[in-house]
C-alpha positions as CSV (number, residue, x, y, z in Angstrom):
1,X,39.0,198.7,59.6
2,X,41.9,199.6,62.0
3,X,45.4,199.5,60.6
4,X,48.2,197.3,62.0
5,X,46.8,197.2,65.5
6,X,47.6,194.0,67.5
7,X,44.2,192.8,68.6
8,X,45.7,191.3,71.8
9,X,46.7,194.7,73.1
10,X,43.8,196.3,74.9
11,X,42.6,199.9,74.4
12,X,41.7,201.6,77.7
13,X,41.0,199.9,81.0
14,X,40.8,196.1,81.5
15,X,41.4,193.7,84.3
16,X,44.0,191.3,82.9
17,X,44.9,187.9,84.4
18,X,48.4,187.7,85.9
19,X,50.0,184.6,84.6
20,X,53.6,183.7,83.6
21,X,52.3,181.6,80.7
22,X,53.5,182.9,77.3
23,X,51.5,182.1,74.1
24,X,53.3,179.3,72.3
25,X,55.7,178.5,75.1
26,X,54.8,174.7,74.8
27,X,55.0,174.7,71.1
28,X,57.4,172.9,68.8
29,X,58.9,174.9,66.0
30,X,60.0,172.8,63.0
31,X,61.3,173.7,59.6
32,X,61.2,171.2,56.7
33,X,62.7,172.8,53.7
34,X,60.6,175.9,52.9
35,X,57.8,174.8,55.1
36,X,57.5,175.6,58.8
37,X,55.4,174.3,61.7
38,X,54.6,176.0,65.0
39,X,52.4,173.5,66.9
40,X,51.4,172.8,70.4
41,X,53.0,169.4,70.7
42,X,50.4,167.6,72.8
43,X,47.2,169.1,71.4
44,X,48.3,168.8,67.8
45,X,49.7,165.3,68.2
46,X,46.9,163.7,70.1
47,X,44.1,165.2,68.0
48,X,46.0,164.5,64.8
49,X,46.5,160.8,65.7
50,X,42.9,160.4,66.8
51,X,41.6,161.8,63.5
52,X,44.0,159.8,61.4
53,X,42.9,156.6,63.3
54,X,39.3,157.4,62.8
55,X,39.6,158.0,59.1
56,X,41.7,154.8,58.6
57,X,39.2,152.6,60.6
58,X,36.2,154.0,58.9
59,X,37.7,153.3,55.4
60,X,38.9,149.8,56.4
61,X,35.5,148.8,57.9
62,X,33.0,150.5,55.6
63,X,30.4,147.7,55.8
64,X,30.4,147.7,59.6
65,X,30.6,151.5,59.8
66,X,27.0,152.4,58.7
67,X,25.1,150.3,61.3
68,X,27.6,151.3,64.0
69,X,27.1,155.0,63.3
70,X,23.4,154.6,63.2
71,X,23.3,153.0,66.6
72,X,25.5,155.7,68.1
73,X,23.2,158.5,66.7
74,X,20.0,156.8,67.9
75,X,21.3,156.1,71.4
76,X,22.6,159.6,72.0
77,X,19.6,161.4,70.6
78,X,17.2,159.0,72.2
79,X,18.7,159.1,75.7
80,X,20.1,162.6,75.9
81,X,17.5,164.7,74.2
82,X,16.4,166.3,77.5
83,X,20.0,167.1,78.4
84,X,20.7,168.8,75.0
85,X,17.4,170.8,75.2
86,X,17.9,171.8,78.8
87,X,21.5,173.0,78.1
88,X,20.4,175.1,75.1
89,X,17.7,176.7,77.2
90,X,20.3,177.7,79.8
91,X,22.4,179.4,77.1
92,X,19.4,181.5,75.8
93,X,18.4,182.5,79.4
94,X,22.0,183.5,80.2
95,X,22.3,185.6,77.1
96,X,19.1,187.5,77.9
97,X,20.3,188.0,81.5
98,X,23.6,189.5,80.3
99,X,21.8,191.9,78.0
100,X,19.8,193.5,80.8
101,X,22.4,193.3,83.5
102,X,25.2,195.8,84.2
103,X,27.7,193.3,82.8
104,X,26.3,194.3,79.3
105,X,28.4,197.5,79.5
106,X,31.7,195.6,79.5
107,X,33.6,196.3,76.2
108,X,35.6,193.6,74.5
109,X,39.1,194.8,74.0
110,X,39.1,197.5,76.7
111,X,37.0,200.5,77.7
112,X,38.3,202.6,74.7
113,X,38.3,199.8,72.0
114,X,36.8,200.5,68.6
115,X,35.2,197.8,66.3
116,X,37.6,196.3,63.8
117,X,34.9,195.8,61.2
118,X,31.8,197.7,60.0
119,X,28.4,196.3,60.8
120,X,27.9,195.1,57.2
121,X,31.2,193.2,57.1
122,X,30.6,191.9,60.6
123,X,27.1,190.6,59.9
124,X,28.2,189.1,56.6
125,X,30.9,187.0,58.4
126,X,28.5,186.0,61.2
127,X,25.8,184.8,58.8
128,X,28.1,183.0,56.3
129,X,30.2,181.1,58.9
130,X,27.4,180.2,61.2
131,X,24.6,178.9,59.1
132,X,25.3,178.9,55.4
133,X,25.2,175.3,54.2
134,X,22.5,174.3,56.7
135,X,20.1,177.0,55.4
136,X,20.6,175.9,51.8
137,X,20.1,172.2,52.8
138,X,17.2,172.6,55.2
139,X,15.5,175.8,53.9
140,X,12.9,173.9,52.0
141,X,13.1,170.4,53.4
142,X,12.6,171.2,57.1
143,X,9.4,173.4,56.8
144,X,8.0,171.0,54.2
145,X,8.8,168.0,56.3
146,X,7.3,169.4,59.5
147,X,4.2,170.5,57.5
148,X,3.7,167.0,56.2
149,X,4.1,165.3,59.5
150,X,2.0,167.8,61.4
151,X,-0.8,167.6,58.8
152,X,-0.8,163.8,58.9
153,X,-1.0,163.9,62.7
154,X,0.2,161.5,65.4
155,X,0.8,157.8,64.5
156,X,0.5,155.3,67.4
157,X,1.9,151.8,67.7
158,X,1.1,150.0,71.0
159,X,0.2,153.3,72.5
160,X,3.6,154.9,71.6
161,X,4.0,157.6,69.0
162,X,6.2,156.7,66.0
163,X,5.7,159.8,64.0
164,X,8.0,162.9,63.6
165,X,5.3,165.6,64.0
166,X,6.1,168.5,66.3
167,X,4.1,168.6,69.5
168,X,0.5,167.2,69.0
169,X,0.6,167.9,65.2
170,X,-2.4,169.4,63.4
171,X,-4.1,166.5,61.7
172,X,-6.1,167.6,58.6
173,X,-5.7,171.3,59.3
174,X,-3.5,172.8,56.6
175,X,-3.4,176.3,58.2
176,X,-2.6,175.1,61.7
177,X,0.0,172.6,60.3
178,X,1.8,175.4,58.4
179,X,1.9,177.6,61.6
180,X,3.3,174.7,63.7
181,X,5.8,173.7,60.9
182,X,7.2,177.2,60.6
183,X,7.4,177.6,64.4
184,X,9.2,174.3,64.8
185,X,11.7,175.3,62.0
186,X,12.3,178.7,63.5
187,X,12.9,177.1,66.9
188,X,15.8,175.2,65.4
189,X,17.4,178.2,63.5
190,X,16.8,181.3,65.6
191,X,17.6,182.2,69.2
192,X,18.9,178.8,70.6
193,X,21.7,178.1,68.1
194,X,22.9,181.7,68.1
195,X,22.9,181.7,71.9
196,X,25.2,178.6,71.9
197,X,27.5,180.5,69.5
198,X,27.3,183.7,71.5
199,X,28.3,182.1,74.8
200,X,31.4,180.4,73.3
201,X,32.4,183.6,71.4
202,X,31.9,185.9,74.3
203,X,34.1,183.8,76.6
204,X,36.9,183.6,74.0
205,X,36.8,187.3,73.2
206,X,36.7,188.3,76.9
207,X,39.7,186.1,78.0
208,X,41.7,187.0,74.9
209,X,41.1,190.7,74.3
210,X,40.5,191.7,78.0
211,X,42.3,189.2,80.1
212,X,45.4,188.8,77.9
213,X,45.2,185.0,77.5
214,X,45.8,183.0,74.3
215,X,42.9,182.9,71.9
216,X,42.1,179.2,72.6
217,X,39.2,177.4,74.3
218,X,41.2,176.5,77.5
219,X,41.7,180.2,78.3
220,X,37.9,180.5,79.2
221,X,38.4,178.0,82.0
222,X,41.2,180.0,83.9
223,X,38.8,181.3,86.6
224,X,38.0,177.6,87.5
225,X,41.3,175.8,86.8
226,X,43.9,178.5,87.4
227,X,47.4,177.7,86.2
228,X,46.3,174.0,85.7
229,X,44.7,175.2,82.5
230,X,48.1,175.1,80.8
231,X,48.5,171.4,81.7
232,X,46.5,168.3,80.7
233,X,43.1,169.6,81.8
234,X,43.6,172.4,79.3
235,X,45.0,170.0,76.7
236,X,41.9,167.8,76.9
237,X,39.6,170.8,76.5
238,X,41.4,172.0,73.4
239,X,41.5,168.4,71.9
240,X,37.8,168.1,72.5
241,X,37.3,171.4,70.8
242,X,39.3,170.3,67.7
243,X,37.4,167.0,67.4
244,X,34.0,168.7,67.8
245,X,34.9,171.4,65.3
246,X,36.3,168.9,62.7
247,X,33.3,166.5,62.9
248,X,30.8,169.3,63.0
249,X,32.3,170.8,59.9
250,X,32.5,167.4,58.2
251,X,28.8,167.0,58.7
252,X,28.1,170.3,57.0
253,X,30.6,169.6,54.2
254,X,28.9,166.2,53.6
255,X,25.4,167.9,53.5
256,X,26.8,170.5,51.1
257,X,28.3,167.9,48.8
258,X,25.1,166.0,48.7
259,X,23.0,169.0,47.8
260,X,25.6,170.4,45.2
261,X,25.6,166.9,43.6
262,X,21.8,166.9,43.5
263,X,21.8,170.4,41.9
264,X,24.3,169.5,39.3
265,X,22.3,166.4,38.5
266,X,19.1,168.5,38.2
267,X,20.6,171.2,36.0
268,X,23.4,169.4,34.0
269,X,22.4,165.7,34.3
270,X,25.6,164.7,36.2
271,X,25.3,161.3,37.9
272,X,24.3,161.0,41.5
273,X,26.1,158.9,44.1
274,X,29.1,158.7,46.4
275,X,31.6,159.3,43.6
276,X,30.2,162.6,42.6
277,X,29.9,163.7,46.2
278,X,33.5,162.7,47.0
279,X,34.8,164.5,43.9
280,X,32.9,167.6,45.0
281,X,34.4,167.4,48.5
282,X,37.9,167.1,47.1
283,X,37.4,169.9,44.5
284,X,35.9,172.3,46.9
285,X,38.5,171.5,49.6
286,X,41.1,172.5,46.9
287,X,39.3,175.8,46.4
288,X,39.2,176.3,50.1
289,X,43.0,175.9,50.3
290,X,43.4,179.1,48.2
291,X,41.2,181.1,50.6
292,X,43.0,179.5,53.6
293,X,46.3,180.7,52.3
294,X,44.9,184.2,51.7
295,X,43.9,184.6,55.3
296,X,40.9,186.1,57.2
297,X,40.5,189.5,55.5
298,X,41.6,188.6,51.9
299,X,39.9,185.2,51.9
300,X,37.1,184.6,54.4
301,X,35.8,188.2,54.5
302,X,35.5,188.5,50.7
303,X,33.9,185.1,50.3
304,X,31.4,186.0,53.1
305,X,30.4,189.2,51.3
306,X,30.0,187.3,48.0
307,X,27.8,184.8,49.8
308,X,25.6,187.6,51.2
309,X,25.1,189.2,47.7
310,X,24.2,185.9,46.1
311,X,21.9,184.9,49.0
312,X,20.1,188.2,48.9
313,X,19.6,188.0,45.1
314,X,18.2,184.5,45.4
315,X,15.9,185.3,48.2
316,X,14.7,188.5,46.5
317,X,14.0,186.6,43.3
318,X,11.9,183.9,45.0
319,X,10.1,186.7,47.0
320,X,9.1,188.6,43.9
321,X,8.1,185.7,41.6
322,X,6.7,183.4,44.3
323,X,3.7,184.0,46.5
324,X,4.8,187.5,47.6
325,X,1.9,188.5,49.8
326,X,1.8,185.1,51.5
327,X,5.5,185.4,52.2
328,X,5.4,188.9,53.6
329,X,2.4,188.3,55.8
330,X,3.8,184.9,56.7
331,X,7.0,186.4,58.1
332,X,5.1,188.1,60.9
333,X,2.6,185.3,61.3
334,X,5.6,182.9,61.7
335,X,7.2,185.1,64.3
336,X,4.0,185.1,66.3
337,X,3.6,181.3,65.9
338,X,7.2,180.8,67.1
339,X,6.6,182.9,70.2
340,X,3.4,181.0,70.8
341,X,4.8,177.5,70.5
342,X,8.3,178.3,72.0
343,X,7.6,177.2,75.6
344,X,6.2,173.8,74.4
345,X,8.9,173.3,71.8
346,X,11.7,174.1,74.3
347,X,10.3,172.0,77.1
348,X,12.9,169.2,77.8
349,X,10.7,166.9,80.0
350,X,7.6,164.8,79.5
351,X,7.5,165.1,75.7
352,X,5.1,162.9,73.8
353,X,6.5,163.9,70.4
354,X,9.7,161.9,70.9
355,X,10.3,161.5,67.2
356,X,10.6,165.2,66.7
357,X,12.5,165.8,70.0
358,X,15.1,163.1,69.3
359,X,15.2,163.0,65.5
360,X,15.3,166.8,65.0
361,X,15.9,168.9,68.1
362,X,18.5,166.7,69.9
363,X,20.5,166.3,66.7
364,X,20.4,170.0,65.9
365,X,21.5,171.1,69.4
366,X,24.4,168.6,69.3
367,X,25.3,169.8,65.8
368,X,25.3,173.5,66.8
369,X,27.3,172.7,69.9
370,X,29.9,170.8,67.9
371,X,30.2,173.9,65.7
372,X,30.5,176.3,68.7
373,X,34.3,176.2,69.0
374,X,34.7,177.0,65.3
375,X,31.9,179.6,65.0
376,X,32.6,181.0,68.5
377,X,36.3,181.6,67.9
378,X,35.5,183.0,64.4
379,X,32.9,185.4,65.9
380,X,35.3,186.4,68.7
381,X,38.1,187.2,66.2
382,X,35.9,189.7,64.3
383,X,34.0,191.2,67.3
384,X,36.7,193.2,69.2
385,X,35.4,196.6,70.2
386,X,31.8,195.7,70.8
387,X,30.1,195.9,74.2
388,X,28.7,192.7,75.6
389,X,25.2,194.1,75.2
390,X,25.8,195.1,71.6
391,X,27.5,191.8,70.9
392,X,24.7,189.6,72.3
393,X,21.9,191.5,70.8
394,X,23.6,191.5,67.4
395,X,24.7,187.9,67.5
396,X,21.3,186.7,68.6
397,X,18.8,188.9,66.8
398,X,20.3,189.9,63.4
399,X,21.1,186.3,62.2
400,X,17.9,185.0,63.8
401,X,15.8,187.4,61.9
402,X,17.7,186.6,58.7
403,X,17.1,182.9,59.3
404,X,13.4,183.4,59.9
405,X,13.1,185.4,56.7
406,X,15.0,182.8,54.7
407,X,12.9,179.9,56.0
408,X,9.7,181.9,55.4
409,X,10.7,182.6,51.8
410,X,11.8,179.1,50.8
411,X,9.7,177.0,53.2
412,X,6.6,179.2,52.8
413,X,6.9,179.0,49.0
414,X,7.2,175.2,49.1
415,X,4.2,174.8,51.4
416,X,2.2,177.2,49.2
417,X,3.1,175.2,46.1
418,X,1.7,172.1,47.8
419,X,-1.5,173.6,49.4
420,X,-2.5,176.2,46.9
421,X,-1.1,175.0,43.6
422,X,-1.1,171.2,44.2
423,X,2.5,171.1,43.0
424,X,4.0,167.9,44.5
425,X,7.5,167.9,43.0
426,X,9.3,169.0,46.2
427,X,7.3,166.6,48.4
428,X,8.3,163.7,46.1
429,X,11.9,164.7,45.7
430,X,14.8,163.4,47.8
431,X,15.8,165.7,50.6
432,X,18.9,167.3,48.9
433,X,16.8,167.9,45.7
434,X,13.9,169.6,47.4
435,X,15.3,173.1,47.0
436,X,15.8,172.6,43.3
437,X,12.3,171.1,42.9
438,X,10.8,174.3,44.4
439,X,12.9,176.4,42.0
440,X,11.7,174.3,39.1
441,X,8.2,175.4,39.9
442,X,9.2,179.1,39.4
443,X,10.4,181.1,36.4
444,X,14.0,180.9,35.2
445,X,14.5,177.6,37.0
446,X,17.9,176.8,35.3
447,X,19.4,180.2,36.3
448,X,18.2,180.2,39.9
449,X,19.2,176.5,40.3
450,X,22.7,177.4,39.1
451,X,22.9,180.3,41.5
452,X,21.8,177.9,44.3
453,X,24.6,175.5,43.4
454,X,27.1,178.3,43.4
455,X,25.8,179.4,46.8
456,X,26.2,175.9,48.3
457,X,29.7,175.7,47.0
458,X,30.8,179.2,48.2
459,X,29.2,178.5,51.6
460,X,31.1,175.2,51.5
461,X,34.4,176.9,50.9
462,X,33.7,179.6,53.5
463,X,33.0,177.0,56.2
464,X,36.0,175.0,55.3
465,X,38.5,177.8,55.2
466,X,37.3,179.6,58.3
467,X,37.1,176.3,60.2
468,X,40.7,175.5,59.2
469,X,41.8,178.9,60.5
470,X,40.1,178.3,63.9
471,X,41.4,174.7,64.3
472,X,44.9,175.9,63.4
473,X,44.8,178.5,66.2
474,X,43.7,175.9,68.8
475,X,46.4,173.4,67.7
476,X,49.0,176.2,67.7
477,X,48.4,176.9,71.4
478,X,46.5,180.1,70.7
479,X,48.9,181.6,68.1
480,X,46.7,183.6,65.7
481,X,49.4,183.9,63.0
482,X,50.7,180.3,62.7
483,X,52.6,179.1,59.6
484,X,50.4,178.5,56.5
485,X,51.2,174.8,56.1
486,X,49.4,174.1,59.3
487,X,46.2,175.7,58.0
488,X,46.6,173.6,54.8
489,X,47.0,170.5,56.9
490,X,43.7,171.0,58.7
491,X,41.8,172.1,55.5
492,X,42.9,168.8,53.8
493,X,41.9,166.8,56.9
494,X,38.4,168.3,57.0
495,X,38.0,167.0,53.4
496,X,39.3,163.6,54.3
497,X,37.0,163.2,57.3
498,X,34.0,164.2,55.2
499,X,35.0,161.7,52.5
500,X,35.5,158.9,55.0
501,X,32.1,159.6,56.6
502,X,30.4,159.6,53.2
503,X,31.9,156.2,52.4
504,X,31.2,154.9,55.9
505,X,27.5,155.5,56.1
506,X,26.6,158.8,54.4
507,X,24.2,161.2,56.2
508,X,23.7,158.9,59.2
509,X,27.5,158.7,59.8
510,X,27.9,162.5,59.4
511,X,25.1,163.1,61.9
512,X,26.4,160.4,64.3
513,X,29.8,162.0,64.6
514,X,28.3,165.5,65.1
515,X,26.2,164.3,67.9
516,X,29.0,162.2,69.4
517,X,31.4,165.1,69.7
518,X,28.6,167.5,70.6
519,X,27.8,165.6,73.8
520,X,31.0,166.0,75.7
521,X,31.4,169.5,74.4
522,X,28.0,170.4,75.8
523,X,29.4,169.7,79.3
524,X,32.5,171.8,78.4
525,X,30.3,174.7,77.2
526,X,28.1,174.7,80.4
527,X,31.2,175.0,82.6
528,X,32.6,177.7,80.2
529,X,29.4,179.7,80.6
530,X,29.9,179.8,84.4
531,X,33.6,180.7,84.0
532,X,32.8,183.5,81.5
533,X,30.3,185.1,83.9
534,X,33.0,185.1,86.6
535,X,35.4,186.8,84.2
536,X,32.9,189.4,83.2
537,X,32.2,190.4,86.9
538,X,35.8,191.5,87.3
539,X,35.9,193.8,84.2
540,X,35.6,197.6,84.3
541,X,32.4,198.8,82.6
């Protein structure tokens, strides 16, 4: 890693934007005893008040919250599924065009910039921040769920499908159902989500490292808004980014708490329920505070590398003691199935499988998009020195292949247990318990279940602390090194939002807020993609 080099100072040729704006010029600097704040007054105040009001109202009206959140989620996914799917397709296509175009030769940080991190450290942070808790939560449940619905086939009521099977299903055909289930799962975890992250990250890195603008979401819109980006149009963009990030993270933290509680119940007999989940959220938020205070290199980077080691050990164990040959051959078969079914799965119009498109895909794309400010800024901060081509290929392909392998190992093992062994424990288990039910069907179940619990918790901590660092940068007007109390504030609020959503409707409430903030930010991200291309076209290659 480079020593004491300001990442905002380019190496070699760049084409910076000429603006009089100085990072932090609209900030308020306050000292309260030993604590200091350095905040963008409007962005911090508006987003903070909105989040406090949301938490208060959700806790005051818990009985009314659950049906309200359910209605929001159903309306958004039911009416905007085509919009979410079409937008995600645009991001994938744009990434592929940039890889093969001359713009791929642009280097982030200047023509002579060198990478700040090794490939191993870089990939570890990409993977841990972008997908961790989701892979643990859905690694078994999604392939198994798609397999069950595909195998059962379509269900019609008054001529309308009411099932959640992808495409036309594969009624009664276990082999075809497995291929379709794995293709549908990979569709949700491979190219599309990583293209969403890549577009946001590339825009942030370009306008910060090459154009000399603050590392905040509004900077990406300079080619469109000009100097107005420092006024209320830019304030609104950054406020939306904070809200999307916070609620996207809260969804993941809620899922992580649910699964960790289920694992602790399975291994140690601890009681299930909201109380255990809330205590887990509070306890792990406290752990995240230590990592937040330590900073990016000492905290997030080390935790990410621990995650990678534990994840590799768990995957290797299941691969060795599980259906090894079926998993290894299944990896390539699943890739082929994904390519085969991708055009149909990604088609945003005329879908008959509305349950799958709205209940799964629309929610996923909104969730990924709500994560894009957080993951995008995080990826941008650790990707200086890469060319655009190297950046996109790495951000798209490396994590995608890792996700495919993860889903093949855990999902493939679960399906094999059902089809070959007749082992039904995972099918009959609640969704957060399905991973542990699969592990119980393998040797050393208590040990592997404990490792899985630790992985969920460490992924939990990684997401919380890296998310706090990112929200803090946005609320500080793009200042990368803001006072520590601000990061502590946002870390605590992530936990409080997750707690309020658990109390106000559980998983439905978590999903509803991810979708609600993902919708407006999809529009923001589409405009940002256009602006980012304009910025790339002016850079030396």
